N, C-alpha and C positions, 0 to 999 in steps of 0.2 A: 216909851216906858215911863210910867208915873213914878213919883218920888217914893211911894211906898214900896213898889216892886223893886226899885233900884236899891232901897235900903235893905230889903229882905235879901237880895242877891249879894250885897256887899258884906253882910254879916253872917252869911251861911255858906256852906260848901257842900256840894253833892258827894255822896259816897261813890266809889269807883271799884269796879272789878278788874283784876289784872290776871292775865294768863301769860306768864313769862315763859315762852317755849324756846326750845333749842334753835328752831329755825325763825319763828316769828313771835313777836310780842304783841298781844292784843289787849286793848283797854276799852271798857264800856263805862259810861257815865250814867248814873241812875237818872231816870227821867228823860233820857235822850235815846232816839232810835238807832243812831249810827255807832259804828265801832271805829276806834283809832287803831292803826296797825303799823308796825315798823319791823324791819329785819332785826334779829336779836344780836346786833353788833354795832360797833362804831369804827370809823376809819382810823387806822394807825397814825400816830403823829409823825412817824418816820417815813411812812409810805402810804399816802391816802388811798392807793389802790388795794392795799391790804386791809382786811376787816378783822378787828379784834373781837372774838366772840364773847358775849356776856355769860353764856351758859355752856356747859358741857355735860352730856348725859342727863339732861333735864334739870340740872341744878346750877346755881350760880358758880361760875368758875373764876370770875373776876369782879369783885364788888364795885370797883371804881368804874369799870365798863358798864356794869348793870345800872349804876346810878346815872351815868352819862346818857345811857339809853332812855331811861325812864323820866329823867328831869324835864325834857321838852314836852313829853306827853302829858305829864301832870301839870306843867305850866299852862298848857292850853285849857286844862280843866279849871285851874284856879284863876284864870284871867278875869279881872274885874271883881274879885272877891277878896275879903280880908282874911278869912279863915282857910286853913289848909284842908284838903279833902282827906277822908279816911279811906283806907284801901282794903279790899278783900283779895288776897293773893292765893294762887293755887300752886301746890307742890306735889311731886311724886309721892305715892303712898309709902315708899321706903325711905323718904328723906330723913336724915338724922337731925338731932336737935341742933347741931352746929350748922347744917345746911339750911335749916329753917331760919335760924338766927341771922345767917348771912343775907338771906333774901329780905327779911324784915328790915335789917339795917340799910340795905340798898334802897328799898322803897321809901323808908323814912328819910334817908339823906336826899332822895330825889324830890321830896316835898310833901309826903303824907304825914298827917298828924297822928295817925294810929293805924296799925296794920294787924289784920287777922289772917290766919292761913287755914286753908281747907285742902283735903286730898283731891288731887286732880280727877281720879276716877269717879269720885262722888259727884263732883261738878259735872263731869262728862255724862254720867247717867241721867242727871236732871236735864241737861241740855239735849240729850238724845230722846227725851220724851218718855223715859221709863217711869212707871207709877211706883214710886218708892214705898208707898204705904201698903202695898200688897203683902199678904201674910206668907207668901212663898218666895224663895230665893231667886234672884236674877243676877246674871253675871255679865260683866262688861270688860272688854279688852280695848284699851286705848293704845294704838300702834302709832307712836309719835316719831319725831325726827331723831331724838337722842335717848328715849326711854320707852319701854313697853310696859304699861301699867295694867293691872288686872284687879278686879274687885267683885265681891259678892255682896248684894244688898238685900236685906229682908226686914220688913216692918219699919222702914225708914232708917235702918241702922246699917253701917258698914260692918259686916260680921267677919269678913275675911278679905285680905288684900296681899298683893305681892307685886314686885316690879323687877325687871331686868334692864340694866343700863345698856340696852341695844335698841336700835331703831333704823329709820331710813338712812341716816347719815352713815351708819356702818355698812349698809348695803352698797351705798355709793363708794365708800372707801375700799371695800372688797373688790368691786368691779374696777375701780381705778388702779388698784395694786396689780390686778391680773393683766390689764392692758399695758401697764408699765413693764411688767415682767416679760410679756410676750412680744411687745412691739416697741418698747423704749419710749412710750408716749405718756404724758400726764394729761388728765382730763380736767376741764373746768368743772365747777360744781354743777352748773347748768347742764353741761353735756353728759356728765355722769348721771344726773337725775333723769335726763331724757332717755338714756339707755336702760336704766333700771325700770323705768315705766314702759319701755318698749318690750322688754323680755318678761316682766312681771314675775309673780310668785308661783304660778301654776298655769296649766293649760298647755295646749300643743305649741311647740316651737318648730318651725320648719327649718330642718338642718340644712337644706339646700340653699336657703336664702342667706344674705349677708346684710349686716347693718353698717351704714356709713356713719362716720363721726369725725370730729376735728380734735386733734391732740397737739400738745406742745412737746417737742423732743426734749428728753432729759438732758442730753448733751447740747443744750442751747439750740439756736436755729429759730425758724419761724413755724407757726402752726401749719400742719399739713393734714390732709385727708387720709383716712385709713378705713379698713373694713374688717369685720370679724363675724363669725357665725353666731346667730342668736343663741344656739344651744351652748356654745362655749361661754358666752357672757352670762347666761342663766346659771351655768355650773359654778361660776365665780362667786355668785351671791348666795348659793344654796347653803354653804356651811353657816353663815350668819343666820339665815332664815331658819335653819334647823335648830340652832341654839335658842332662838326666840320661841319656836314652837315647843321645844322640849321643856322650857320653863313654864309655858302656859299649860301644857299637858300635866306636868308635875304638880302645878297648883291645883288643877282640877281633880287629879287623883288623890291629893292630900286633904280634900274637903271631907267633913263628916258625912256619913252615908245619907242622912236626911237632906243636907244641903246639896250634895251631888245629884241625888235623884230629882230634886226640884229644878236644878239648873238644867239637867238633861231634858226635862219637860218644857221649861221656858225658853231654852236656847241661850245663845251668846250674842250680845250686842257689840258690834265692832265700830269703833270711832278712831279719830286721828287721821293724819294725812296718809299714813301707810294703808289705811283701809281702802283707798282709791287705787292702789296698785292693781293692775290686771291680775285676776286669779286669786286675790287676797281671801275672798270668801271660800272659794274652793279649797285653797291651801289650808285654812283653818279648820274647815269641816273634815278634811282628810286626816289632819293631825289629831283632832280631838274626838271625832265621831259624834259631834253634837251639832245641831242645827245652828246656823249663824245668819244674822241679818245685820245690815249696815244702817247706821243712823242716817236720817235725811240730809243733815248737814254735818258730816263727821268732822270736818276740819275745825269748825267753830263750836263744837259741842261743849268743850270746857268753858269757854268764855260765856256762851249762852246760859250754861248752868249756873255759873257764878253770878251772872246778871239776875237770874231768877232768885237765887239765894238772897241777894240784896233786896229784891222787891218783896219777898215773902217773909223773911225772918226779921225779927225786931232788932234794933241796934244793940239791945242788952244781950241778945244771944250771940252776937259777934264780938262786940268790944267791951262788954261788961258794964254798960252805962246803967 
């Protein structure tokens, strides 16, 4: 590296896009092709096996944990540079002013010189490849780990949005509670996630089959194998799925007639990790009676969209330069 390039790098800092999700935090550095990713939590100082979550229901639950999570990621961005990077962070569409301020404080404390926030469903729509400049309404549902976000975009503007603080983590919790009640076993996060993905949200479940899993007895002891019918496990998550579906249907029904008609014509784009659950598209079609398609890379739609916003929007539009 020549001295001019070294000088340029040392006195400048790239902008970064951040998707602080309930399950994973993803960071993209402008001008670089790769993503940085970490689980959204840090080990507990009292028990390293216990993870303290940075977020709950899609928003910052513990500012200190969020800062501790983001600091090493931003340090990798700042390495060898004198100036701190600016950050574009994504928040649920229903985030309150206090929740946005908490995220801004955490990102700033972690090493950002300035922080701008954008709605997650808007970033997800861009990352999903929707043409936001079209003159008719398009709807997106982002089914995440801690929040389900929905939005309608027309002419490049977010014209309607809503969110429900429920997601895949609540499906896992419902299934875990059912197994505990019936068998006296607690499931690890990974085991609960595997079972949720095994039974899915819709489609045929063979009642004669059983699913095997490992659980930890509530009354101490060692892990042991158990079995349960798939239809019983599916039934345990249906109340949560029904609440999510009811909120999406209510949002759609509450749209003005012109927007609703255009959404029915254009369909719903589904993003987020929950979109990969078996039967997710069938489930949402059944509940809304609207055509549904899944984004090509639904898990990274939010961060890819934020990345494009950094690339295409001027700094003045984000940070008021």
